[in-house]
DODREN-269511 format. One record per residue (C-alpha): residue number from 1; x, y, z. Coordinates in steps of 0.2 Angstrom, whole numbers. Example, Ala and Ser with C-alpha at 12.3 -4.5 7.8 and 13.67 -1.06 7.14 Angstrom:
REM residues 2
+-----+-------+-------+-------+
: num :     x :     y :     z :
+-----+-------+-------+-------+
:   1 :    62 :   -22 :    39 :
:   2 :    68 :    -5 :    36 :
+-----+-------+-------+-------+
***
This chain:
REM residues 486
+-----+-------+-------+-------+
: num :     x :     y :     z :
+-----+-------+-------+-------+
:   1 :  -238 :  -146 :  -339 :
:   2 :  -235 :  -143 :  -321 :
:   3 :  -247 :  -148 :  -305 :
:   4 :  -256 :  -133 :  -300 :
:   5 :  -253 :  -139 :  -283 :
:   6 :  -236 :  -140 :  -284 :
:   7 :  -233 :  -123 :  -290 :
:   8 :  -244 :  -116 :  -277 :
:   9 :  -231 :  -123 :  -262 :
:  10 :  -227 :  -109 :  -252 :
:  11 :  -240 :   -97 :  -257 :
:  12 :  -248 :   -87 :  -243 :
:  13 :  -268 :   -92 :  -248 :
:  14 :  -281 :   -83 :  -240 :
:  15 :  -297 :   -89 :  -250 :
:  16 :  -299 :  -102 :  -264 :
:  17 :  -315 :  -104 :  -277 :
:  18 :  -314 :  -119 :  -288 :
:  19 :  -303 :  -135 :  -289 :
:  20 :  -284 :  -134 :  -286 :
:  21 :  -283 :  -151 :  -296 :
:  22 :  -275 :  -144 :  -312 :
:  23 :  -261 :  -146 :  -326 :
:  24 :  -254 :  -129 :  -329 :
:  25 :  -246 :  -123 :  -345 :
:  26 :  -237 :  -104 :  -339 :
:  27 :  -239 :   -93 :  -328 :
:  28 :  -241 :   -75 :  -333 :
:  29 :  -244 :   -58 :  -329 :
:  30 :  -248 :   -48 :  -346 :
:  31 :  -263 :   -54 :  -351 :
:  32 :  -259 :   -53 :  -369 :
:  33 :  -247 :   -69 :  -366 :
:  34 :  -260 :   -78 :  -358 :
:  35 :  -264 :   -95 :  -365 :
:  36 :  -273 :  -112 :  -363 :
:  37 :  -271 :  -117 :  -345 :
:  38 :  -260 :  -103 :  -339 :
:  39 :  -260 :   -94 :  -321 :
:  40 :  -263 :   -77 :  -323 :
:  41 :  -256 :   -67 :  -310 :
:  42 :  -265 :   -51 :  -306 :
:  43 :  -252 :   -40 :  -301 :
:  44 :  -255 :   -20 :  -297 :
:  45 :  -241 :   -11 :  -308 :
:  46 :  -239 :     8 :  -305 :
:  47 :  -248 :    11 :  -320 :
:  48 :  -259 :    -3 :  -323 :
:  49 :  -267 :   -14 :  -314 :
:  50 :  -269 :   -32 :  -319 :
:  51 :  -286 :   -33 :  -309 :
:  52 :  -293 :   -26 :  -325 :
:  53 :  -287 :   -38 :  -338 :
:  54 :  -295 :   -53 :  -328 :
:  55 :  -309 :   -56 :  -339 :
:  56 :  -297 :   -55 :  -357 :
:  57 :  -286 :   -69 :  -346 :
:  58 :  -301 :   -81 :  -344 :
:  59 :  -307 :   -78 :  -363 :
:  60 :  -289 :   -82 :  -369 :
:  61 :  -287 :   -98 :  -356 :
:  62 :  -284 :   -92 :  -341 :
:  63 :  -288 :  -110 :  -331 :
:  64 :  -281 :   -99 :  -313 :
:  65 :  -284 :   -81 :  -310 :
:  66 :  -272 :   -75 :  -294 :
:  67 :  -278 :   -57 :  -286 :
:  68 :  -278 :   -48 :  -270 :
:  69 :  -293 :   -36 :  -272 :
:  70 :  -313 :   -44 :  -273 :
:  71 :  -319 :   -46 :  -290 :
:  72 :  -333 :   -47 :  -298 :
:  73 :  -332 :   -60 :  -313 :
:  74 :  -340 :   -77 :  -321 :
:  75 :  -328 :   -87 :  -313 :
:  76 :  -339 :  -105 :  -316 :
:  77 :  -324 :  -114 :  -324 :
:  78 :  -309 :  -107 :  -317 :
:  79 :  -300 :  -107 :  -299 :
:  80 :  -299 :   -91 :  -291 :
:  81 :  -287 :   -88 :  -279 :
:  82 :  -284 :   -75 :  -267 :
:  83 :  -268 :   -69 :  -260 :
:  84 :  -262 :   -51 :  -248 :
:  85 :  -248 :   -49 :  -261 :
:  86 :  -250 :   -55 :  -278 :
:  87 :  -231 :   -50 :  -282 :
:  88 :  -224 :   -59 :  -269 :
:  89 :  -235 :   -72 :  -275 :
:  90 :  -228 :   -72 :  -294 :
:  91 :  -213 :   -74 :  -287 :
:  92 :  -213 :   -91 :  -277 :
:  93 :  -225 :   -97 :  -293 :
:  94 :  -210 :   -93 :  -303 :
:  95 :  -196 :  -100 :  -291 :
:  96 :  -209 :  -117 :  -291 :
:  97 :  -213 :  -117 :  -310 :
:  98 :  -198 :  -117 :  -313 :
:  99 :  -188 :  -129 :  -300 :
: 100 :  -180 :  -117 :  -288 :
: 101 :  -166 :  -114 :  -299 :
: 102 :  -157 :  -102 :  -287 :
: 103 :  -152 :  -118 :  -276 :
: 104 :  -146 :  -125 :  -287 :
: 105 :  -132 :  -114 :  -291 :
: 106 :  -120 :   -99 :  -281 :
: 107 :  -130 :   -83 :  -284 :
: 108 :  -123 :   -67 :  -280 :
: 109 :  -134 :   -52 :  -277 :
: 110 :  -124 :   -34 :  -282 :
: 111 :  -133 :   -18 :  -274 :
: 112 :  -130 :    -1 :  -271 :
: 113 :  -130 :    16 :  -282 :
: 114 :  -117 :    15 :  -292 :
: 115 :  -104 :     0 :  -296 :
: 116 :  -116 :   -13 :  -300 :
: 117 :  -114 :   -17 :  -317 :
: 118 :   -95 :   -16 :  -316 :
: 119 :   -94 :   -30 :  -301 :
: 120 :  -106 :   -40 :  -308 :
: 121 :   -99 :   -41 :  -326 :
: 122 :   -79 :   -42 :  -321 :
: 123 :   -86 :   -55 :  -309 :
: 124 :   -94 :   -65 :  -325 :
: 125 :   -76 :   -60 :  -335 :
: 126 :   -65 :   -65 :  -319 :
: 127 :   -76 :   -82 :  -316 :
: 128 :   -75 :   -87 :  -333 :
: 129 :   -54 :   -82 :  -337 :
: 130 :   -54 :   -96 :  -320 :
: 131 :   -62 :  -109 :  -330 :
: 132 :   -79 :  -109 :  -323 :
: 133 :   -94 :  -106 :  -335 :
: 134 :  -103 :   -92 :  -326 :
: 135 :  -122 :   -83 :  -327 :
: 136 :  -123 :   -62 :  -328 :
: 137 :  -139 :   -56 :  -324 :
: 138 :  -137 :   -35 :  -328 :
: 139 :  -140 :   -19 :  -334 :
: 140 :  -132 :   -22 :  -350 :
: 141 :  -135 :   -39 :  -354 :
: 142 :  -140 :   -58 :  -348 :
: 143 :  -125 :   -70 :  -353 :
: 144 :  -122 :   -87 :  -350 :
: 145 :  -116 :  -101 :  -361 :
: 146 :  -117 :   -92 :  -378 :
: 147 :  -134 :   -85 :  -371 :
: 148 :  -130 :   -65 :  -375 :
: 149 :  -149 :   -55 :  -372 :
: 150 :  -152 :   -39 :  -371 :
: 151 :  -155 :   -33 :  -354 :
: 152 :  -175 :   -22 :  -352 :
: 153 :  -172 :   -20 :  -335 :
: 154 :  -158 :   -20 :  -321 :
: 155 :  -165 :   -34 :  -311 :
: 156 :  -180 :   -42 :  -323 :
: 157 :  -195 :   -48 :  -316 :
: 158 :  -197 :   -66 :  -307 :
: 159 :  -202 :   -76 :  -319 :
: 160 :  -188 :   -70 :  -332 :
: 161 :  -177 :   -74 :  -318 :
: 162 :  -179 :   -88 :  -312 :
: 163 :  -182 :   -94 :  -331 :
: 164 :  -164 :   -87 :  -335 :
: 165 :  -157 :   -97 :  -320 :
: 166 :  -168 :  -113 :  -323 :
: 167 :  -157 :  -114 :  -339 :
: 168 :  -142 :  -109 :  -333 :
: 169 :  -144 :  -125 :  -318 :
: 170 :  -148 :  -135 :  -334 :
: 171 :  -133 :  -133 :  -342 :
: 172 :  -122 :  -135 :  -327 :
: 173 :  -118 :  -116 :  -324 :
: 174 :  -113 :  -117 :  -304 :
: 175 :  -111 :   -96 :  -301 :
: 176 :  -122 :   -82 :  -308 :
: 177 :  -119 :   -64 :  -304 :
: 178 :  -133 :   -53 :  -303 :
: 179 :  -137 :   -35 :  -301 :
: 180 :  -151 :   -33 :  -289 :
: 181 :  -160 :   -13 :  -291 :
: 182 :  -170 :    -4 :  -276 :
: 183 :  -184 :    -7 :  -289 :
: 184 :  -182 :   -25 :  -291 :
: 185 :  -181 :   -28 :  -270 :
: 186 :  -198 :   -15 :  -270 :
: 187 :  -207 :   -23 :  -283 :
: 188 :  -203 :   -41 :  -275 :
: 189 :  -194 :   -48 :  -291 :
: 190 :  -181 :   -56 :  -280 :
: 191 :  -193 :   -63 :  -267 :
: 192 :  -189 :   -82 :  -263 :
: 193 :  -170 :   -81 :  -272 :
: 194 :  -159 :   -92 :  -262 :
: 195 :  -143 :   -81 :  -261 :
: 196 :  -127 :   -85 :  -259 :
: 197 :  -120 :   -68 :  -257 :
: 198 :  -125 :   -51 :  -256 :
: 199 :  -113 :   -35 :  -261 :
: 200 :  -117 :   -17 :  -254 :
: 201 :  -107 :    -7 :  -266 :
: 202 :  -112 :    13 :  -260 :
: 203 :  -126 :    23 :  -258 :
: 204 :  -130 :    40 :  -265 :
: 205 :  -145 :    49 :  -273 :
: 206 :  -153 :    40 :  -287 :
: 207 :  -170 :    36 :  -292 :
: 208 :  -179 :    47 :  -279 :
: 209 :  -194 :    49 :  -293 :
: 210 :  -198 :    32 :  -289 :
: 211 :  -195 :    32 :  -269 :
: 212 :  -198 :    49 :  -265 :
: 213 :  -186 :    49 :  -248 :
: 214 :  -167 :    44 :  -247 :
: 215 :  -173 :    34 :  -232 :
: 216 :  -188 :    25 :  -240 :
: 217 :  -171 :    23 :  -254 :
: 218 :  -159 :    17 :  -242 :
: 219 :  -170 :     6 :  -233 :
: 220 :  -175 :    -3 :  -247 :
: 221 :  -157 :    -8 :  -252 :
: 222 :  -156 :   -14 :  -233 :
: 223 :  -171 :   -26 :  -234 :
: 224 :  -161 :   -35 :  -247 :
: 225 :  -148 :   -40 :  -234 :
: 226 :  -162 :   -44 :  -221 :
: 227 :  -167 :   -57 :  -233 :
: 228 :  -150 :   -67 :  -234 :
: 229 :  -149 :   -84 :  -223 :
: 230 :  -138 :   -87 :  -212 :
: 231 :  -128 :   -98 :  -225 :
: 232 :  -126 :   -82 :  -237 :
: 233 :  -113 :   -68 :  -234 :
: 234 :  -116 :   -51 :  -234 :
: 235 :  -100 :   -39 :  -242 :
: 236 :  -102 :   -21 :  -237 :
: 237 :   -90 :    -6 :  -245 :
: 238 :   -82 :     1 :  -228 :
: 239 :   -79 :    15 :  -236 :
: 240 :   -98 :    22 :  -236 :
: 241 :  -106 :    27 :  -220 :
: 242 :  -120 :    17 :  -225 :
: 243 :  -112 :     0 :  -224 :
: 244 :  -115 :    -2 :  -206 :
: 245 :  -133 :    -1 :  -207 :
: 246 :  -135 :   -14 :  -222 :
: 247 :  -127 :   -25 :  -210 :
: 248 :  -140 :   -23 :  -194 :
: 249 :  -153 :   -37 :  -193 :
: 250 :  -145 :   -46 :  -207 :
: 251 :  -141 :   -66 :  -203 :
: 252 :  -129 :   -67 :  -215 :
: 253 :  -109 :   -70 :  -211 :
: 254 :  -103 :   -48 :  -209 :
: 255 :   -88 :   -44 :  -222 :
: 256 :   -81 :   -28 :  -226 :
: 257 :   -68 :   -22 :  -238 :
: 258 :   -61 :    -3 :  -239 :
: 259 :   -49 :     7 :  -246 :
: 260 :   -48 :    21 :  -234 :
: 261 :   -54 :    13 :  -218 :
: 262 :   -51 :    -5 :  -208 :
: 263 :   -60 :   -19 :  -216 :
: 264 :   -58 :   -39 :  -220 :
: 265 :   -53 :   -36 :  -237 :
: 266 :   -41 :   -17 :  -239 :
: 267 :   -32 :   -10 :  -255 :
: 268 :   -21 :     4 :  -258 :
: 269 :   -19 :    12 :  -276 :
: 270 :     1 :    15 :  -279 :
: 271 :     3 :    24 :  -292 :
: 272 :   -11 :    31 :  -305 :
: 273 :    -9 :    36 :  -323 :
: 274 :   -22 :    36 :  -339 :
: 275 :   -17 :    20 :  -343 :
: 276 :   -20 :    11 :  -327 :
: 277 :   -15 :     9 :  -307 :
: 278 :    -5 :    -1 :  -298 :
: 279 :   -14 :    -5 :  -283 :
: 280 :    -9 :   -15 :  -269 :
: 281 :   -20 :   -30 :  -261 :
: 282 :   -17 :   -39 :  -245 :
: 283 :     3 :   -36 :  -248 :
: 284 :     0 :   -43 :  -264 :
: 285 :     5 :   -29 :  -279 :
: 286 :    -4 :   -29 :  -298 :
: 287 :    -6 :   -18 :  -313 :
: 288 :   -24 :   -15 :  -319 :
: 289 :   -28 :    -5 :  -334 :
: 290 :   -41 :     2 :  -324 :
: 291 :   -42 :    21 :  -316 :
: 292 :   -48 :    27 :  -303 :
: 293 :   -53 :    25 :  -282 :
: 294 :   -70 :    19 :  -288 :
: 295 :   -63 :     6 :  -299 :
: 296 :   -51 :     1 :  -287 :
: 297 :   -66 :    -1 :  -275 :
: 298 :   -74 :   -12 :  -288 :
: 299 :   -60 :   -22 :  -290 :
: 300 :   -58 :   -26 :  -271 :
: 301 :   -77 :   -31 :  -269 :
: 302 :   -73 :   -44 :  -284 :
: 303 :   -58 :   -50 :  -275 :
: 304 :   -66 :   -50 :  -259 :
: 305 :   -81 :   -59 :  -269 :
: 306 :   -68 :   -73 :  -276 :
: 307 :   -63 :   -78 :  -259 :
: 308 :   -78 :   -79 :  -251 :
: 309 :   -82 :   -90 :  -265 :
: 310 :   -64 :  -102 :  -260 :
: 311 :   -55 :   -97 :  -274 :
: 312 :   -37 :   -95 :  -271 :
: 313 :   -30 :   -78 :  -269 :
: 314 :   -15 :   -77 :  -281 :
: 315 :   -24 :   -85 :  -294 :
: 316 :   -38 :   -73 :  -292 :
: 317 :   -26 :   -56 :  -292 :
: 318 :   -17 :   -63 :  -308 :
: 319 :   -35 :   -66 :  -318 :
: 320 :   -40 :   -47 :  -309 :
: 321 :   -24 :   -40 :  -317 :
: 322 :   -32 :   -44 :  -335 :
: 323 :   -48 :   -37 :  -331 :
: 324 :   -51 :   -21 :  -342 :
: 325 :   -67 :    -7 :  -344 :
: 326 :   -85 :   -15 :  -344 :
: 327 :   -90 :    -6 :  -360 :
: 328 :   -98 :    11 :  -356 :
: 329 :   -87 :    14 :  -339 :
: 330 :   -73 :    26 :  -342 :
: 331 :   -72 :    19 :  -361 :
: 332 :   -58 :    27 :  -369 :
: 333 :   -56 :    33 :  -387 :
: 334 :   -38 :    43 :  -394 :
: 335 :   -42 :    57 :  -405 :
: 336 :   -29 :    68 :  -414 :
: 337 :   -16 :    79 :  -405 :
: 338 :   -15 :    67 :  -390 :
: 339 :   -35 :    71 :  -387 :
: 340 :   -42 :    57 :  -373 :
: 341 :   -62 :    56 :  -375 :
: 342 :   -70 :    46 :  -360 :
: 343 :   -88 :    39 :  -361 :
: 344 :   -95 :    36 :  -346 :
: 345 :  -112 :    29 :  -337 :
: 346 :  -110 :    44 :  -324 :
: 347 :  -130 :    50 :  -321 :
: 348 :  -129 :    53 :  -304 :
: 349 :  -121 :    67 :  -294 :
: 350 :  -109 :    55 :  -283 :
: 351 :  -103 :    45 :  -302 :
: 352 :  -101 :    61 :  -310 :
: 353 :   -90 :    70 :  -294 :
: 354 :   -80 :    53 :  -292 :
: 355 :   -74 :    51 :  -313 :
: 356 :   -72 :    70 :  -314 :
: 357 :   -60 :    68 :  -299 :
: 358 :   -52 :    54 :  -305 :
: 359 :   -49 :    61 :  -319 :
: 360 :   -42 :    79 :  -311 :
: 361 :   -30 :    69 :  -299 :
: 362 :   -21 :    60 :  -314 :
: 363 :   -22 :    75 :  -327 :
: 364 :    -7 :    87 :  -328 :
: 365 :   -17 :   102 :  -328 :
: 366 :    -9 :   112 :  -344 :
: 367 :   -23 :   103 :  -353 :
: 368 :   -42 :   108 :  -354 :
: 369 :   -56 :    95 :  -346 :
: 370 :   -72 :    98 :  -354 :
: 371 :   -86 :    89 :  -351 :
: 372 :  -104 :    86 :  -359 :
: 373 :  -117 :    81 :  -348 :
: 374 :  -137 :    83 :  -348 :
: 375 :  -153 :    74 :  -335 :
: 376 :  -165 :    62 :  -340 :
: 377 :  -182 :    65 :  -342 :
: 378 :  -198 :    59 :  -331 :
: 379 :  -184 :    57 :  -316 :
: 380 :  -177 :    63 :  -299 :
: 381 :  -179 :    83 :  -303 :
: 382 :  -168 :    87 :  -287 :
: 383 :  -152 :    78 :  -295 :
: 384 :  -152 :    89 :  -310 :
: 385 :  -144 :   107 :  -301 :
: 386 :  -132 :    95 :  -293 :
: 387 :  -127 :    86 :  -308 :
: 388 :  -122 :   104 :  -316 :
: 389 :  -115 :   110 :  -300 :
: 390 :  -102 :    97 :  -299 :
: 391 :  -100 :    97 :  -319 :
: 392 :   -95 :   116 :  -320 :
: 393 :   -86 :   116 :  -304 :
: 394 :   -74 :   101 :  -308 :
: 395 :   -74 :   107 :  -327 :
: 396 :   -65 :   119 :  -339 :
: 397 :   -79 :   119 :  -349 :
: 398 :   -95 :   111 :  -349 :
: 399 :  -108 :   108 :  -363 :
: 400 :  -125 :   104 :  -356 :
: 401 :  -137 :    94 :  -366 :
: 402 :  -150 :    81 :  -366 :
: 403 :  -150 :    63 :  -360 :
: 404 :  -165 :    54 :  -363 :
: 405 :  -178 :    68 :  -360 :
: 406 :  -193 :    56 :  -364 :
: 407 :  -209 :    67 :  -365 :
: 408 :  -199 :    82 :  -355 :
: 409 :  -195 :    95 :  -365 :
: 410 :  -176 :    95 :  -365 :
: 411 :  -173 :   113 :  -363 :
: 412 :  -183 :   113 :  -347 :
: 413 :  -171 :   100 :  -341 :
: 414 :  -158 :   110 :  -346 :
: 415 :  -164 :   125 :  -336 :
: 416 :  -168 :   115 :  -321 :
: 417 :  -146 :   110 :  -323 :
: 418 :  -143 :   127 :  -327 :
: 419 :  -150 :   132 :  -309 :
: 420 :  -136 :   123 :  -299 :
: 421 :  -123 :   133 :  -308 :
: 422 :  -111 :   146 :  -298 :
: 423 :  -111 :   164 :  -303 :
: 424 :   -93 :   161 :  -307 :
: 425 :   -93 :   144 :  -317 :
: 426 :  -106 :   152 :  -330 :
: 427 :   -96 :   158 :  -343 :
: 428 :   -89 :   141 :  -342 :
: 429 :  -104 :   133 :  -348 :
: 430 :  -115 :   131 :  -365 :
: 431 :  -131 :   123 :  -366 :
: 432 :  -136 :   113 :  -384 :
: 433 :  -148 :   103 :  -384 :
: 434 :  -145 :    92 :  -398 :
: 435 :  -135 :    78 :  -392 :
: 436 :  -124 :    76 :  -407 :
: 437 :  -124 :    93 :  -408 :
: 438 :  -117 :    95 :  -389 :
: 439 :  -103 :    82 :  -393 :
: 440 :   -98 :    89 :  -411 :
: 441 :   -97 :   108 :  -402 :
: 442 :   -85 :   100 :  -387 :
: 443 :   -76 :    92 :  -401 :
: 444 :   -72 :   109 :  -407 :
: 445 :   -65 :   117 :  -393 :
: 446 :   -54 :   101 :  -389 :
: 447 :   -35 :   106 :  -393 :
: 448 :   -19 :    98 :  -390 :
: 449 :   -19 :    84 :  -377 :
: 450 :   -36 :    89 :  -369 :
: 451 :   -48 :    77 :  -362 :
: 452 :   -67 :    76 :  -364 :
: 453 :   -79 :    68 :  -353 :
: 454 :   -96 :    63 :  -361 :
: 455 :  -106 :    58 :  -345 :
: 456 :  -124 :    50 :  -343 :
: 457 :  -128 :    37 :  -357 :
: 458 :  -111 :    25 :  -357 :
: 459 :  -117 :     8 :  -364 :
: 460 :  -135 :    15 :  -369 :
: 461 :  -136 :    15 :  -389 :
: 462 :  -153 :    26 :  -391 :
: 463 :  -162 :    42 :  -386 :
: 464 :  -179 :    43 :  -380 :
: 465 :  -188 :    60 :  -386 :
: 466 :  -206 :    61 :  -386 :
: 467 :  -210 :    42 :  -382 :
: 468 :  -198 :    36 :  -397 :
: 469 :  -182 :    27 :  -397 :
: 470 :  -169 :    34 :  -410 :
: 471 :  -154 :    23 :  -411 :
: 472 :  -137 :    35 :  -402 :
: 473 :  -123 :    28 :  -395 :
: 474 :  -110 :    40 :  -387 :
: 475 :   -94 :    31 :  -391 :
: 476 :   -96 :    29 :  -409 :
: 477 :  -105 :    46 :  -410 :
: 478 :   -90 :    54 :  -403 :
: 479 :   -78 :    42 :  -413 :
: 480 :   -82 :    48 :  -432 :
: 481 :   -82 :    67 :  -426 :
: 482 :   -62 :    63 :  -419 :
: 483 :   -60 :    55 :  -435 :
: 484 :   -67 :    72 :  -446 :
: 485 :   -54 :    81 :  -434 :
: 486 :   -40 :    70 :  -437 :
+-----+-------+-------+-------+
***
């Protein structure tokens, strides 16, 4: 049990009805999770308004209700606290309830359109190899000290974040690497967290179904850096035109990394093959099994983060050379007759362009590059033709298929994509809405030493169609099909 007054510390209270001299068991914002002596925070979601469930929360034993709207309920035994923003209140309550865990470890937040998962996951691996017991909060999983929990959101809600951070602190974990999504920033999920550093990877079109405009998406990312304290560092990708914008108004120590432009941390690709690349970091060379400018940039960011966390450069480089691709990010498998298949999460125009350009820069052009790609349903419609334009112009053959169509008609999504295909590229394309059949058809097109890219799902192991999730793993499906061809 916790003292209500203690967990209310820092909450901007407008009005109070009832006693604050109470013992609290839990803090929740989902009425289904209310138990005796809970604090129920009525959060306004995009679909559900928690204010509609106040009666249910009281019936289940909530002792305290926190609201931002006026309400008319029987509150004779329940304390009512009115605030301006219940999302912010929830974040502050969560931080206090779990005893401010982010102040007791080195929390690094990584934001941007692409590269968040790779950088966070590889930082976790790097610090593990260097003898630490770090924590990870990522799209793929939440990991620390033997715990591996499947993630449901890129950035969890404040209660889940602080719960995991609290458990990390109790286990003596010193560093945690966390993906920070635009949704997480906008919905105040990271409000009140004490970040040791913030990292900006890049910015391109994504999530415009939520943010509506690119400017709003960009400004949301920028607000993360504005919340960093003076004691933190703000590390940005100097090769992205938005880097300077991200640093405006931040109080944190400003640092940059880049492959092409002047920066505090620089790297240069010396050699590129499908088996890896040779890179020079600050006059020190290393070989990595990863390939692509985007991966070189990611590794440089990881190097910079480690140095900003007081690690020794040569030790960091030695361990970076051992790092391997994150699951679903340029994950490769070999088929018969020298065929190379690549599974990648690329689900934005910029990510797809980067990976196709990387493949084209390394291959001999004596082989065909066949791409399988789709776009998600109930998401930004505007990127569909852009994805198709890129896939068709940078591949020898393209199979358009479904990704996670959700409630949309897969054929309608594919039609939106096809609108972006140039007339001269149309003959390169096929459309097969069933994803497994699309991959199978692409595999049947492969000949000696051809390259197959399957884009869009990466680490995901399901498809969502008409509200139903079914098991689907691009890597495993492709592996089985290629085995039958051998």
